[in-house]
C-alpha positions as CSV (number, residue, x, y, z in Angstrom):
1,M,136.6,-40.0,-47.3
2,Y,138.3,-42.2,-49.9
3,R,136.4,-43.4,-52.9
4,A,138.1,-44.7,-56.0
5,N,136.3,-44.1,-59.3
6,T,135.9,-46.6,-62.0
7,A,138.7,-46.6,-64.5
8,K,138.1,-44.6,-67.6
9,L,139.2,-46.3,-70.7
10,A,140.1,-44.7,-74.1
11,V,139.8,-47.3,-76.8
12,D,140.2,-46.7,-80.5
13,K,137.5,-47.4,-83.1
14,E,139.3,-50.5,-84.4
15,A,139.1,-52.2,-81.0
16,D,135.4,-51.4,-80.9
17,E,134.8,-53.2,-84.2
18,R,136.8,-56.3,-83.2
19,P,134.7,-59.4,-83.5
20,R,133.6,-61.1,-80.2
21,E,134.9,-64.5,-79.3
22,V,132.3,-67.3,-79.2
23,N,132.9,-70.2,-76.8
24,E,131.0,-73.4,-76.5
25,V,130.5,-74.3,-72.8
26,T,129.6,-77.8,-71.6
27,R,128.1,-78.8,-68.3
28,T,127.4,-82.3,-67.0
29,V,124.3,-83.0,-64.9
30,V,123.7,-86.2,-62.9
31,V,120.1,-87.6,-63.1
32,R,118.9,-90.8,-61.4
33,S,116.2,-93.0,-62.8
34,E,113.3,-94.4,-60.9
35,Q,113.7,-97.8,-59.3
36,L,113.6,-100.4,-62.1
37,P,111.9,-103.8,-62.0
38,K,114.3,-106.8,-61.5
39,R,113.6,-108.0,-65.1
40,I,114.5,-104.7,-66.7
41,F,117.5,-104.1,-64.4
42,R,118.9,-107.5,-65.3
43,I,119.0,-106.5,-68.9
44,F,121.2,-103.5,-68.0
45,V,123.4,-105.7,-65.9
46,E,124.0,-108.0,-68.9
47,L,124.7,-104.9,-71.1
48,E,127.2,-103.6,-68.6
49,G,129.0,-107.0,-68.5
50,M,129.4,-107.1,-72.2
51,Y,130.5,-103.5,-72.4
52,R,133.1,-104.1,-69.6
53,N,134.6,-107.1,-71.4
54,I,134.9,-105.1,-74.7
55,V,136.6,-102.2,-72.9
56,E,139.1,-104.6,-71.1
57,Q,140.1,-106.2,-74.4
58,L,140.5,-102.9,-76.2
59,V,142.5,-101.3,-73.4
60,L,145.0,-104.2,-73.3
61,Y,145.3,-104.1,-77.1
62,A,145.7,-100.4,-77.2
63,V,148.4,-100.3,-74.5
64,N,150.4,-103.2,-76.1
65,N,150.4,-101.5,-79.5
66,G,150.7,-97.9,-78.2
67,I,147.4,-96.8,-79.7
68,T,145.9,-93.6,-78.3
69,K,143.6,-92.6,-81.1
70,F,140.0,-93.8,-81.3
71,T,139.9,-94.0,-85.1
72,R,142.9,-96.4,-85.3
73,L,141.6,-98.6,-82.5
74,K,138.1,-98.8,-84.2
75,A,139.7,-99.6,-87.6
76,E,141.7,-102.5,-86.2
77,K,139.3,-104.1,-83.7
78,Y,135.7,-103.3,-84.9
79,R,135.1,-106.3,-87.1
80,E,136.6,-108.8,-84.6
81,L,134.4,-107.4,-81.7
82,R,131.4,-107.2,-84.0
83,S,131.7,-110.9,-84.7
84,L,132.1,-111.8,-81.0
85,Y,129.1,-109.7,-79.9
86,P,126.6,-109.9,-82.8
87,Q,123.6,-109.3,-80.5
88,L,125.0,-106.0,-79.3
89,P,124.1,-102.8,-81.2
90,S,127.1,-101.8,-83.3
91,H,127.4,-98.3,-81.8
92,Y,128.4,-99.8,-78.5
93,I,131.6,-100.9,-80.2
94,Y,132.2,-97.3,-81.3
95,T,131.7,-95.9,-77.8
96,A,133.7,-98.7,-76.2
97,C,136.6,-97.8,-78.5
98,Q,136.4,-94.1,-77.5
99,D,136.4,-95.1,-73.8
100,A,139.3,-97.5,-74.2
101,A,141.3,-95.0,-76.2
102,E,141.0,-92.4,-73.5
103,R,142.0,-94.9,-70.8
104,A,145.0,-96.1,-72.8
105,H,146.1,-92.5,-73.6
106,S,146.0,-91.6,-69.9
107,F,147.9,-94.8,-68.8
108,L,150.6,-94.4,-71.4
109,R,151.1,-90.8,-70.4
110,L,151.5,-91.8,-66.8
111,K,153.8,-94.6,-67.7
112,K,156.0,-92.2,-69.7
113,M,156.2,-89.9,-66.7
114,G,157.2,-92.9,-64.4
115,R,154.0,-92.6,-62.4
116,A,152.3,-95.9,-63.5
117,R,152.2,-98.4,-60.6
118,K,151.4,-101.5,-62.8
119,P,152.4,-102.7,-66.2
120,Y,148.8,-102.7,-67.5
121,P,145.8,-100.6,-66.5
122,E,142.9,-102.0,-64.6
123,V,139.3,-101.4,-65.6
124,R,137.7,-101.0,-62.2
125,S,134.7,-98.8,-62.7
126,V,132.7,-98.7,-65.9
127,S,130.3,-96.1,-67.2
128,I,128.5,-97.1,-70.4
129,W,129.1,-94.4,-73.1
130,L,126.1,-93.6,-75.2
131,D,125.9,-91.7,-78.5
132,D,122.9,-90.3,-80.3
133,H,122.1,-93.7,-81.8
134,L,121.9,-95.4,-78.4
135,W,119.8,-93.0,-76.4
136,R,117.4,-90.1,-76.7
137,A,115.4,-88.0,-74.3
138,E,111.6,-88.4,-74.6
139,G,110.4,-85.1,-73.1
140,L,111.7,-84.2,-69.7
141,T,110.7,-87.3,-67.7
142,S,112.0,-90.3,-69.6
143,I,115.0,-91.6,-71.6
144,S,115.0,-94.4,-74.1
145,I,118.1,-96.6,-74.4
146,T,118.9,-99.2,-77.1
147,T,120.0,-102.5,-75.6
148,H,120.6,-106.0,-76.9
149,K,117.0,-106.8,-76.0
150,G,115.6,-103.8,-77.9
151,R,114.8,-100.2,-76.9
152,L,113.9,-99.7,-73.3
153,R,112.2,-96.6,-71.8
154,V,113.3,-95.4,-68.4
155,S,111.7,-92.8,-66.2
156,I,114.0,-90.3,-64.5
157,E,113.7,-88.2,-61.4
158,L,114.2,-84.5,-62.2
159,N,116.2,-82.2,-60.0
160,K,116.8,-78.5,-59.7
161,H,120.2,-78.8,-61.4
162,F,118.7,-80.4,-64.5
163,L,115.8,-78.0,-64.7
164,R,118.1,-75.0,-64.3
165,Y,120.0,-75.7,-67.5
166,V,116.8,-76.6,-69.4
167,N,115.1,-73.4,-68.4
168,R,118.1,-71.3,-69.3
169,G,118.2,-72.4,-72.9
170,W,121.0,-75.0,-72.8
171,R,120.7,-77.7,-75.4
172,L,121.3,-81.4,-74.8
173,A,124.4,-82.9,-76.3
174,S,124.4,-86.1,-78.3
175,E,126.7,-88.0,-75.9
176,A,125.8,-89.3,-72.5
177,K,127.0,-91.8,-69.9
178,V,125.1,-94.2,-67.7
179,K,126.2,-96.1,-64.6
180,L,124.4,-98.9,-62.7
181,D,123.4,-98.5,-59.0
182,R,123.0,-102.1,-58.0
183,R,122.0,-101.4,-54.4
184,E,118.8,-99.5,-55.4
185,R,118.3,-100.9,-58.9
186,R,118.6,-97.5,-60.6
187,L,120.4,-96.0,-63.5
188,V,122.6,-93.0,-63.0
189,F,122.7,-90.8,-66.1
190,Y,125.5,-88.2,-66.8
191,I,123.8,-85.9,-69.2
192,T,125.8,-83.1,-71.0
193,F,124.4,-79.7,-71.8
194,R,126.0,-77.3,-74.3
195,K,125.6,-73.6,-74.9
196,E,127.4,-71.0,-77.1
197,V,128.4,-67.9,-75.2
198,S,130.0,-64.8,-76.7
199,E,132.4,-62.7,-74.7
200,Y,131.3,-59.1,-74.2
201,K,133.7,-56.1,-74.6
202,P,134.8,-55.2,-71.1
203,K,134.0,-51.8,-69.6
204,D,135.9,-52.3,-66.3
205,Y,138.2,-54.7,-64.6
206,V,138.0,-57.0,-61.6
207,T,141.4,-58.1,-60.3
208,V,141.9,-61.3,-58.3
209,D,145.0,-62.1,-56.2
210,V,145.0,-65.8,-55.3
211,N,146.4,-66.8,-51.9
212,E,146.2,-69.8,-49.6
213,D,143.8,-68.7,-47.0
214,A,142.0,-65.8,-48.7
215,E,141.4,-64.4,-52.2
216,A,141.8,-60.7,-52.7
217,V,139.3,-59.1,-55.1
218,L,139.4,-55.5,-56.3
219,I,135.9,-54.3,-57.2
220,D,134.9,-50.6,-57.8
221,G,138.1,-49.4,-56.1
222,I,137.7,-51.5,-52.9
223,V,139.6,-54.7,-52.1
224,Y,137.6,-57.4,-50.5
225,L,139.5,-60.3,-48.8
226,L,137.3,-63.4,-49.2
227,E,138.5,-65.8,-46.5
228,T,138.6,-69.5,-47.6
229,G,140.3,-71.2,-44.6
230,L,141.9,-73.8,-46.8
231,S,144.9,-74.1,-44.6
232,K,142.7,-75.2,-41.7
233,V,141.0,-77.7,-44.0
234,T,144.4,-79.1,-45.2
235,L,145.9,-79.4,-41.7
236,G,142.7,-80.8,-40.2
237,Y,142.6,-83.7,-42.6
238,Y,146.3,-84.2,-42.3
239,Y,146.2,-84.7,-38.6
240,R,143.2,-87.0,-38.9
241,R,145.0,-89.2,-41.4
242,K,148.1,-89.2,-39.2
243,S,146.2,-90.3,-36.1
244,I,144.4,-93.0,-38.0
245,Q,147.6,-94.3,-39.5
246,E,149.3,-94.5,-36.1
247,R,146.4,-96.3,-34.5
248,Y,145.9,-98.8,-37.4
249,D,149.7,-99.5,-37.7
250,R,149.6,-100.6,-34.0
251,I,146.6,-102.9,-34.6
252,Y,147.5,-104.2,-38.1
253,S,150.6,-103.8,-40.2
254,S,151.8,-100.8,-42.1
255,G,149.6,-100.0,-45.2
256,S,146.7,-102.3,-44.1
257,R,143.5,-102.5,-46.2
258,P,141.2,-101.0,-43.5
259,A,143.5,-98.0,-43.2
260,R,143.6,-97.5,-47.0
261,R,139.8,-97.5,-47.1
262,I,139.6,-94.8,-44.5
263,F,142.3,-92.7,-46.2
264,K,140.4,-92.9,-49.5
265,R,137.2,-91.8,-47.8
266,L,139.0,-88.9,-46.1
267,S,140.7,-87.8,-49.3
268,N,137.4,-87.8,-51.2
269,K,135.8,-85.6,-48.4
270,E,138.7,-83.2,-48.5
271,R,138.7,-83.0,-52.3
272,T,134.9,-82.4,-52.3
273,L,135.1,-79.6,-49.7
274,K,137.9,-77.8,-51.4
275,R,136.2,-78.1,-54.8
276,E,132.9,-76.7,-53.3
277,I,134.8,-73.7,-51.9
278,R,136.6,-73.0,-55.2
279,W,133.4,-73.2,-57.2
280,K,131.4,-71.0,-54.9
281,L,134.2,-68.5,-54.8
282,A,134.4,-68.5,-58.6
283,T,130.7,-68.1,-59.0
284,L,130.6,-65.1,-56.7
285,I,133.5,-63.3,-58.5
286,V,132.3,-64.1,-62.0
287,R,128.7,-62.9,-61.3
288,E,130.1,-59.6,-59.9
289,A,132.2,-59.1,-63.0
290,A,129.3,-60.0,-65.4
291,R,127.0,-57.6,-63.5
292,R,129.5,-54.7,-64.2
293,Q,130.5,-55.9,-67.7
294,A,134.0,-56.2,-66.5
295,A,137.0,-58.4,-67.4
296,I,138.7,-60.6,-64.7
297,V,142.4,-60.0,-64.3
298,L,144.4,-63.0,-63.0
299,E,148.1,-63.8,-62.4
300,R,150.0,-65.8,-64.9
301,L,151.4,-68.4,-62.4
302,G,153.2,-70.8,-64.8
303,R,153.1,-74.5,-64.9
304,E,154.0,-75.5,-61.3
305,P,153.7,-72.4,-59.1
306,A,154.0,-74.5,-55.8
307,N,157.5,-75.6,-56.6
308,R,158.6,-72.0,-57.2
309,M,156.9,-70.7,-54.0
310,S,158.4,-73.4,-51.8
311,E,162.0,-73.1,-53.0
312,H,163.3,-71.2,-50.0
313,I,160.8,-72.5,-47.4
314,K,162.3,-75.0,-45.0
315,D,159.2,-75.6,-42.8
316,P,157.8,-79.0,-43.9
317,Q,154.3,-78.1,-42.7
318,L,154.2,-74.9,-44.7
319,R,155.5,-76.6,-47.8
320,Y,152.8,-79.2,-47.4
321,R,150.1,-76.5,-47.2
322,I,151.5,-74.7,-50.3
323,F,151.4,-77.9,-52.4
324,R,147.8,-78.6,-51.3
325,A,146.5,-75.1,-51.8
326,A,145.8,-75.6,-55.5
327,F,146.4,-72.0,-56.6
328,K,145.9,-72.9,-60.3
329,G,142.7,-74.8,-59.3
330,V,141.1,-71.6,-58.1
331,Q,142.1,-69.8,-61.3
332,A,140.8,-72.7,-63.4
333,A,137.4,-72.6,-61.6
334,I,137.2,-68.8,-62.2
335,E,138.1,-69.2,-65.9
336,E,135.6,-72.0,-66.4
337,K,132.8,-70.1,-64.8
338,A,133.8,-67.0,-66.7
339,R,133.3,-68.9,-70.0
340,E,129.7,-69.7,-68.9
341,Y,128.9,-66.0,-68.4
342,G,130.9,-64.7,-71.3
343,V,133.3,-62.8,-69.0
344,P,136.8,-62.1,-70.6
345,V,139.8,-63.3,-68.5
346,I,143.1,-61.6,-68.8
347,Y,146.4,-63.0,-67.5
348,V,149.2,-60.6,-66.5
349,D,152.7,-61.0,-65.2
350,P,152.6,-61.1,-61.4
351,R,156.2,-60.3,-60.8
352,N,156.8,-57.9,-58.0
353,T,153.1,-56.9,-57.8
354,S,153.1,-57.1,-54.0
355,R,156.5,-55.4,-53.6
356,T,156.0,-52.2,-55.7
357,C,154.0,-49.2,-54.5
358,P,151.2,-48.4,-57.1
359,I,151.5,-44.7,-56.4
360,H,155.3,-44.0,-56.5
361,G,156.6,-47.2,-58.1
362,A,159.1,-47.6,-55.2
363,E,159.8,-50.7,-53.2
364,I,157.6,-51.6,-50.2
365,V,159.5,-52.7,-47.1
366,Y,157.6,-55.4,-45.2
367,G,157.9,-56.5,-41.5
368,R,156.8,-59.7,-40.0
369,N,153.2,-59.3,-41.0
370,R,151.4,-58.6,-44.3
371,H,151.7,-54.8,-43.9
372,G,154.6,-52.8,-45.5
373,V,155.7,-49.2,-45.8
374,C,156.5,-47.5,-49.1
375,S,160.1,-46.5,-49.1
376,K,159.4,-43.2,-50.9
377,G,156.0,-42.0,-49.8
378,G,155.7,-43.6,-46.4
379,E,152.2,-45.1,-46.9
380,T,151.4,-48.3,-45.2
381,W,150.0,-50.9,-47.5
382,H,148.4,-54.3,-47.1
383,R,150.2,-56.9,-49.2
384,D,147.0,-58.1,-51.0
385,V,145.8,-54.5,-51.7
386,V,149.1,-53.7,-53.4
387,A,148.9,-56.8,-55.5
388,C,145.3,-56.1,-56.7
389,Y,146.1,-52.5,-57.7
390,N,149.3,-53.5,-59.5
391,L,147.5,-56.2,-61.4
392,L,144.9,-53.6,-62.5
393,L,147.5,-51.2,-63.6
394,R,149.3,-53.9,-65.7
395,A,146.0,-54.9,-67.3
396,L,145.3,-51.3,-68.2
397,G,148.8,-50.9,-69.6
398,G,148.3,-53.8,-72.0
399,D,150.5,-56.2,-70.1
400,G,148.7,-59.4,-70.9
401,G,148.0,-61.6,-73.9
402,L,144.3,-60.6,-74.1
403,A,144.6,-57.1,-72.5
404,P,143.4,-54.2,-74.7
405,S,146.2,-52.0,-76.1
406,R,146.4,-48.2,-76.1
407,L,144.5,-47.7,-72.9
408,R,144.9,-44.9,-70.4
409,A,143.7,-45.3,-66.8
410,L,142.6,-42.3,-64.7
411,I,142.5,-43.8,-61.2
412,P,142.6,-41.3,-58.3
413,V,144.4,-42.9,-55.4
414,D,144.9,-41.1,-52.1
415,G,148.6,-41.0,-51.4
416,G,148.5,-39.5,-47.9
417,P,151.1,-41.0,-45.5
418,V,148.3,-42.0,-43.0
419,P,148.9,-45.6,-42.0
420,L,145.7,-47.5,-42.6
421,G,143.7,-44.3,-42.3
422,P,140.1,-43.8,-43.5
423,T,141.4,-41.6,-46.4
424,A,143.5,-44.3,-48.0
425,A,142.6,-47.7,-49.6
426,H,145.4,-49.5,-47.7
427,E,143.4,-52.1,-45.8
428,P,141.0,-54.7,-47.4
429,I,137.6,-55.5,-46.2
430,R,137.6,-59.0,-44.7
431,I,134.6,-61.3,-45.3
432,S,134.6,-64.7,-43.6
433,R,133.7,-67.9,-45.6
434,S,130.5,-68.4,-43.6
435,L,129.2,-65.1,-45.1
436,W,130.3,-65.0,-48.7
437,A,129.5,-68.7,-49.3
438,R,125.8,-67.8,-48.8
439,W,126.0,-64.3,-50.3
440,R,125.1,-63.5,-53.9
441,S,126.4,-60.0,-54.3
442,L,129.2,-57.9,-53.0
443,G,127.4,-54.6,-53.8
444,T,123.9,-54.8,-52.4
445,N,122.2,-51.5,-52.9
446,G,120.6,-50.0,-49.8
447,P,120.1,-51.6,-46.4
448,G,119.2,-55.2,-46.6
449,R,120.8,-58.6,-46.4
450,G,124.1,-57.2,-47.6
451,A,124.1,-54.5,-45.0
452,D,123.2,-57.0,-42.3
453,L,126.2,-59.1,-43.3
454,W,128.5,-56.1,-43.2
455,H,127.3,-55.1,-39.7
456,S,127.8,-58.7,-38.4
457,S,131.4,-59.1,-39.7
458,C,133.1,-55.7,-40.0
459,D,134.3,-53.0,-37.7
460,N,132.9,-49.4,-37.6
461,T,135.3,-48.0,-40.2
462,T,134.3,-50.7,-42.7
463,I,130.6,-50.2,-42.0
464,L,130.9,-46.5,-42.7
465,R,132.8,-47.1,-45.9
466,Y,130.2,-49.6,-47.1
467,C,127.3,-47.3,-46.2
468,H,128.9,-44.4,-48.0
469,I,129.6,-46.4,-51.2
470,N,126.0,-47.7,-51.3
471,N,124.4,-44.3,-50.4
472,V,122.9,-45.7,-47.2
473,I,123.8,-42.6,-45.2
């Protein structure tokens, strides 16, 4: 029965003594306060009103004068605003300048690209920016904030997300943001945690081939196909928006306000669902790589991969799905999660990775499905399996900006011409989203939850392969 061994790497002593890269990782946690008395909450409403007025003035001034730097905006407007709001602590002027500079920079960039709809930006939603002079945490249950009425202490409601970062040694950053919830008279704090993480020296590689409906992952010589179902999500929300638009266009006119409200709500739901899928997938892959002290190998897709992929596609629905698939969004989530765990990420050239046989280097001829035949050896390969193995070979060969050089890979691959047979790694193991989204590990040792999941989702051949790898039988 086929079983691929872990790649054996031969690295020189200079590479062993190479210093590790240290990254600072930031995470933002949302914490809500307890319900405030009306008198206390009214003070924060007044504070938000003054802060909003300052930001609106600064944004208009920055856009009219082409200012995108915080230091220049503060130098030109600080004294004027300080005289207009003498009762306000001075550091609110600093943070308002930072807020306005970022808004102006974003608007001027969109205007330069021709994507700005209005001549001036609108300040719709305001979050009050706080620095270390304006707030501080008093233990784990309360936060004190400096206002125009003095320093006020607010009790917060702890959640698991907040306690997870506290217990894992993350430190609080000096900056924070606060937003008002007028319906429940609460404050919503956006607290930032920081942590320095050093990348380890990789002992193995985990390759990831990003697709629309499934992500192929090569771990320990086996390719897992983690199904995401993003095409169904995209088309489902597309048809819902289309039916709502047709119904509301008959009742109201085209582009009515009630229809726009519904479209905004549907877009937020679609965006939230896709983001949740991406982050769960990234967490699963990164944890597996960290457990094996392996580096993650990704494709170097370029700036706008959707444009290149849809050049020769005429089907409008398929083009729409490709542009909504967010291939680079999946890679960005993996890379961001890898920085948290100290996992190195390597980008390699993906050209012809799914068209070249990893055994003979010959072209693979595909039919109408995702299976192709090697033109030299006659093996039948799955497209995603070929891509994962070729990405691994290119990473081992040093084809990548961060890939180690002078490496030799000894990977025994069965080259028998048996189409999809049990002695060849030609077919991936499919795992549906309902399973991997609740699953912590791809390599559960022994019979347990992992084995139960395999039995419920895989055929007999896959079950035997899983049991053999994990020494169950």
